[in-house]
C-alpha positions in Angstrom: 84.6 115.0 139.4 87.0 112.0 139.3 90.0 114.5 139.6 88.4 116.1 142.6 87.8 112.8 144.3 91.4 111.7 143.6 92.6 115.0 145.1 90.8 114.0 148.3 92.6 110.6 148.3 96.0 112.3 147.7 95.7 114.9 150.4 93.5 112.9 152.8 96.4 111.3 154.8 98.2 114.5 155.8 94.9 116.3 156.6 93.7 113.4 158.8 96.9 113.4 160.7 97.1 117.2 161.1 93.4 117.6 162.2 93.8 114.7 164.6 96.8 116.4 166.3 95.0 119.7 166.4 91.9 118.2 168.0 94.1 116.3 170.5 95.8 119.6 171.6 92.5 121.3 172.1 90.9 118.4 173.9 94.1 118.2 176.1 93.5 121.7 177.4 89.8 121.2 177.9 90.4 117.9 179.7 92.9 119.5 182.1 90.3 122.1 183.1 87.9 119.3 184.0 90.6 117.4 185.9 90.8 114.7 183.2 93.3 113.8 180.6 93.5 113.2 176.9 94.8 109.7 176.0 97.8 110.7 173.8 99.1 107.1 173.9 96.0 105.7 172.3 95.8 108.6 169.8 99.4 108.1 168.8 98.9 104.4 168.2 95.8 105.2 166.1 97.7 107.7 164.0 100.6 105.4 163.5 98.3 102.6 162.5 96.6 104.8 160.0 99.8 106.0 158.4 101.4 102.6 158.1 98.2 100.9 156.9 97.5 103.6 154.2 101.0 103.8 152.9 102.1 100.1 153.1 99.1 97.9 153.3 96.8 99.9 151.0 99.1 101.3 148.4 101.4 98.3 148.0 100.8 94.6 147.3 97.3 93.9 148.8 95.6 96.7 146.9 97.5 96.0 143.7 96.0 92.5 143.8 92.5 93.8 144.4 92.9 96.5 141.8 93.9 93.9 139.2 90.9 91.8 140.1 88.5 94.8 139.9 89.8 95.9 136.5 89.5 92.3 135.2 85.9 92.1 136.5 85.0 95.5 135.1 86.5 94.9 131.6 85.3 91.3 131.1 82.2 90.7 133.3 80.4 93.9 134.0 76.6 93.7 133.5 76.0 97.4 132.8 78.0 100.2 131.2 77.4 103.7 132.6 78.6 106.5 130.3 78.5 109.2 133.0 77.1 111.7 130.5 74.1 112.3 132.8 74.3 113.6 136.4 72.2 110.7 137.7 74.9 108.2 136.5 77.2 109.6 139.1 74.5 109.4 141.8 73.7 105.8 140.9 77.4 104.9 141.0 77.8 106.5 144.4 74.8 104.7 145.8 76.1 101.4 144.5 79.4 102.0 146.2 77.7 103.1 149.4 75.5 100.0 149.3 78.7 97.9 149.1 80.1 99.8 152.1 76.8 99.2 154.0 77.0 95.4 153.6 80.7 95.4 154.4 80.1 97.3 157.6 77.1 95.3 158.5 79.0 92.0 157.9 82.1 92.9 159.8 80.0 93.5 162.9 78.2 90.2 162.6 80.7 87.7 161.2 83.4 86.8 163.7 86.1 86.3 161.1 85.8 89.9 159.9 85.1 91.2 163.3 88.6 90.1 164.3 89.9 92.8 162.0 87.2 95.4 162.6 87.2 95.1 166.3 90.5 97.1 166.4 88.5 100.1 165.3 86.3 99.8 168.4 89.1 99.2 170.8 89.6 102.8 171.9 88.3 104.1 175.2 88.0 107.7 174.0 86.1 108.4 170.8 88.1 111.1 168.9 89.2 111.9 165.4 92.5 110.0 165.8 90.4 106.9 166.6 88.8 107.1 163.1 92.1 105.9 161.5 92.5 102.8 163.8 91.7 99.7 161.7 94.6 97.3 162.2 96.7 95.7 159.6 94.6 92.7 158.6 91.7 94.5 156.9 93.0 94.1 153.3 94.6 90.7 154.1 91.2 89.3 155.3 89.6 90.1 152.0 87.4 92.9 153.1 87.9 95.0 149.8 86.1 92.1 148.0 82.9 93.6 149.3 83.3 96.3 146.6 83.7 93.8 143.7 79.9 93.8 143.0 80.2 97.5 142.2 82.5 96.8 139.3 80.1 94.1 138.0 77.3 96.7 138.1 79.3 99.0 135.8 81.2 101.3 138.2 84.8 101.8 137.0 87.4 100.5 139.5 89.0 103.9 139.8 85.6 105.5 140.7 85.0 102.7 143.3 88.3 103.7 144.9 87.6 107.5 144.6 84.0 107.3 146.0 85.2 105.0 148.9 88.1 107.3 149.7 85.8 110.3 149.7 83.3 108.5 151.9 86.0 107.4 154.4 87.3 110.9 154.5 83.8 112.2 155.4 83.5 109.5 158.0 86.7 110.6 159.7 84.9 113.7 160.9 82.2 111.6 162.5 84.4 110.3 165.2 84.0 112.9 167.9 82.0 113.6 171.1 82.0 117.4 170.9 79.8 118.0 167.8 76.0 118.3 168.7 73.1 116.9 166.7 72.6 118.5 163.3 68.9 118.8 163.1 67.2 117.7 159.9 70.6 116.5 158.5 70.3 113.6 161.0 67.4 112.2 158.9 69.6 111.8 155.8 73.3 111.7 156.6 75.5 109.7 158.9 76.4 112.3 161.5 78.7 112.4 164.6 75.7 111.9 166.9 74.5 108.9 164.8 78.0 107.4 164.6 78.5 107.7 168.4 75.7 105.1 168.7 77.6 102.0 167.4 80.7 103.2 169.2 78.9 103.0 172.5 78.7 100.2 175.0 74.9 100.1 175.3 73.8 96.6 174.3 70.6 97.8 172.5 72.7 100.0 170.2 75.6 97.6 169.3 76.1 96.8 165.7 73.7 99.6 164.5 74.1 102.3 161.9 76.0 100.5 159.2 75.9 103.3 156.6 78.8 105.5 155.6 
């Protein structure tokens, strides 16, 4: 399972870029038919931001610092030890990481210091797949990865924290669109495109909602 999740991390970057470009080409044709236009400038900026951030800011110094901290916390201060010899160990570990994401996402929408970084993600006028990768360059510098530190204290190995988070973010990439309809009963359990369109809207009553991954 870990190997599968790391495979998602390894190939996620080129897949995200390729699918974003394909969607952009299709939406360009559809927009022209309606007398509108697809914002390629914004999409290009989003893709550039995603590539540079993932390759430079995530894989180099900032994440090396966080990785060292997470390994130290797990090896010396974890409260529980999960052997992962039962299927539910994997489920519990995933839910712990998802809970960390929830509080990260909830906090960045409510604490101005973190919103300064996260607001970049909400700066696009057109919600599309390319916009999913727009997060700016200050996410890791501002300490946002520290929201996942409790997972290592609760017994989730650091490499699994990264793997689950990467898989979750890869899933969330496909939530950033306006063309996918509601998905019936799946809306009751999963974060879906229609549910994720809510916090990306401008309606005051819906702002800062839906913090799950």
